[in-house]
N, C-alpha and C positions, 0 to 999 in steps of 0.2 A: 242721500246724505253720505253713504259709504264712498261713492265715487268722488264727491267733493272733498271728503277728508283725505282720500288717497291722492287726489290732485294737489291738495295743499302740501302734503308731505313730499310729493315729487317736486313741487316748486321749491320747497325748502332745500331739497337735495341739489337741485339745479343751481340754486343760488349759493350753495356751499355754506349754509348756516352751520355754525358749530353744533356738534352733537355731544350729548353726555349720557351716561348710563342712568336710566330711570326705570321704575317698575313697568313691565309690559302690561298694557291695558287688558289684554286677554288672559294674562297669567301674572298677577302681582308678585309672585315669588320669584319670577324670572326678570332679570334686568336686561334691557336692550338699549342700543344707542338711538337716541331720539333728540330732536331739536328741543331747546328750552321751551316750556309751555307758554311763557309770556311772549317769546319771540314768534311763536306760531300764532298767537292771538293778534299781534301787531301785523304779521303777514296776512292773516285772514281779513283784517279790516282794510289793509291796503289793496288786497285783491278784490274785495267787495266794491271799493271805490272805482277801481279800474274796470270791473265788469259792468258797473252802472254806466260808465262812459261808453263802453263797447255796446251795451244794450241800446243806448240812445242813437249811436251810429247806425245800428241795424234797423231800428224803428224808422229813422230818416230814409234809409235805403228802401224799406218796405213801402213807405209812403211815396217815394219818388219812382221806384221801379214797378211796383204793383198797384200804385194808385190808391192805396188804402186811405181811408178817412180817419180822423181822430176818433170818430164813433167806433169804427172797427178796432182800432188800437185799444181803446178803453174797454171794449167788450172782452178782448183777448186777455187783458190784464185784470179784469174784474174791478174796474174803477170807473169813476166819472170821466167824461170827456175833458173837463177842466183839469182834473188831477193828472190824466195821461199827458195832456198838452204841457202842463207845468213841469212834469217829470222828464219828458223826452224831447221837448222842443230844442232846436239848436240855439245856442246862446249868441 
């Protein structure tokens, strides 16, 4: 979770999102420059959607290059074959 939060903040910096002074999460008496919380929330959802597409691409590559079956994919994701197929099949 820490790595994902740090990656999100790095993405916000790379995208040059505006930053304002907010209480530091580790020390509320101290203010630090941070992106707006709502903008981070929107960025997190956008990143989630992009990562879902990237995951589907990698599942397709694993099936193509490593010959994995939908059963193997479903086992790795802890879901049914039908759910894995529905989530990751190419449209």
